[in-house]
C-alpha angles and dihedrals in degrees: 000000000000124000096237091050088072089068094049091048088053090051090053095046104037109005097170097048114108108253102176131018121189099207097195091063100023089238119157132191118191118216092263092046092047092050091048093047092049091050090050092048090049088056090050093051090047087054088058090056100263111155138174111301095018119125123238113198119214117193106170149109118270113281147125094276089053090058092046093050093047095051092042088057090053090049091059093049088248125132123253108222106195123196123189112238087227087071093063094129091055098041092119091057093057097041095045088050098053097027101212121201092212129030119202112194143171117257098237089065097062089116089054090052091048091050092055104027097100092058098044097090098162097060114099098172134028118203123192118208091208102054138280117342134169108301091352134105123227115253094212091052098049094050095044098086112355130161115267116279115256123255114291110253097164118135128208093247094053117112112250108168128042104207114189120216118234092250095232091144100034139321114344114266127208110238111207108222116196128214104246102044089048092049091049093047095049092047087058090048091052090051094048091051091043092233114187136181090264094060124108110201122197120201109178100172127093119300088213088075119080088225098080089039093059101030100043119009103045098036088053092051092048090059102032091249127145122258122204120210123199125194099207131012117246115168097204095044091047091067091058091049094046092050096043092048097038092234112203101178125038115193114190145123128274096264092054093045088050089051090052092048092051091047090055088053087056090056104270113142125223118218117265086232094067107107105163141007121210122208128199142149096067145013118300116221111234088232090063092052089047093051093050091047100044104029100036102023092230127122118240106211110201118209128202119203145127138223087256095064115058084214140026136292090212138002134181121232126240089260116108111264117236116235093257090059098048093103093052120100089215137270125308114265123241095245091062133062106213122197137167116232128196127220090278091056091248120131115261126218117264112278095033123113120244144117117316111234130176142194131184104076134355142131124326086232141282115307109268092338104108096163094053089043091053091048094051095042098040117148092013092290128109105232105212097196087228125121118221152131132245125203132211093271093054097256111151124214115195116206099181145284119312087231090054096048111117125215109206115181090336094310122116117233118196113205098217093056093057095036093055091048091053092047090058088069108097093227097051117091101172135009136185130175120211135161143204130205113276126185094219103035101031088229126023108218120216124180116203117202140177116211141188092221122095088202099062115173118184092199092059090053091049089052089048091057093055108115093004097089131040097229127084105256094192091108096043121115119202119204126189116213130185094238137001117245114238135195120235087263091059097254122133108262105233090178090063091045092054088053089056095056094087093041114100112256094240090060096049091049096050 
């Protein structure tokens, strides 16, 4: 099956049901209207010379036109290359990597386009979503009365979505996600979350990430549900939207779900319709799951995936997690075969720690990087680069990235183990473990924390860790900083933290 066929199926089965709602402008497209608009937009893009296999770049804020352009690209058998607007300074890197024929952008980034235009040699046509601009066509004008879209010659194995990695271990790479594996994966996600036609799913994070694509948009289309799209996150405003729209599933990242939790503690009320929240994009502290479960009576279902998947490795269900499962990222999904490999690339027994690998559906490869593709997909397995454990019931426990594992005096330290232990302390808000090379220790471990206590004492935290982690924390340094640095994709920037290790503590806490 093809991704854009989900929309046409919805138009055939429930044409008048709202498919997409753009909450910022209270704009709604029913399934029939969305399918018709996408078909019209596909004709417009074809008129600009877009053919099967071409790339269409989208550099814009979330919105209805973003969705239309993305699905119209799929309809032509072309590849949607999505770039987060937070990466404006590096726009030339992404676009010179994927070489789009057409770039669709948001009007408030004209200056960004001007800064990079001279180096963007592949782009033949610029299209502005907000009307005519210098050297750019107007999106609304080109889709108003286009020629019909050509016959659909797309195949299930064709790449549809160019999903860029976060670049935590090097330059970002474009993972080529194909139609059929993505359809299969997101059908399993819809089943795990028990999505039904009555659901209203809100996904307020960036559409440029594959996370909202696979956790919100496609599961909703599989079930004929309604997906909400929000341009910019605003915690207080989100409560009004969720209550007005009777949101039943909220799909976000840990910082947003923390914002929502804190807002409820200030008196904001969640809708009675909300039955589950899904978290992705980064590790979820067990304390956050516990707070949602016990304070709000709502399950927080953690997901574990990567840009390379078009789905998830593991996902929790809407059922409340028992305490002993709070550290799990969920159970493996039926479209994936999940195994744990040791250093010799042999499978380890259940309960042993090693690299998480999967088969059963993943990217076609990295865009124009065959050597890196072969390395990641060696032996027919996708090597995630994550270290973890799986139990007999298929629950997966992620302990950290292989590249972030620390070796201190010959002993392996896994960041997530220590971070979760620190986060259990009532005064710790955030925690991240990093290390730098040390001639005596091999690696010198430093844990950075943010706290809500003006009387922070690192020695008290060190004493708190005693007996809570398996490693010897005698060589651990704990540093309190005023705020944690984040990447544009809302992940803690360990690179910036490593740079702080040699900075005096009084400067980092100022």
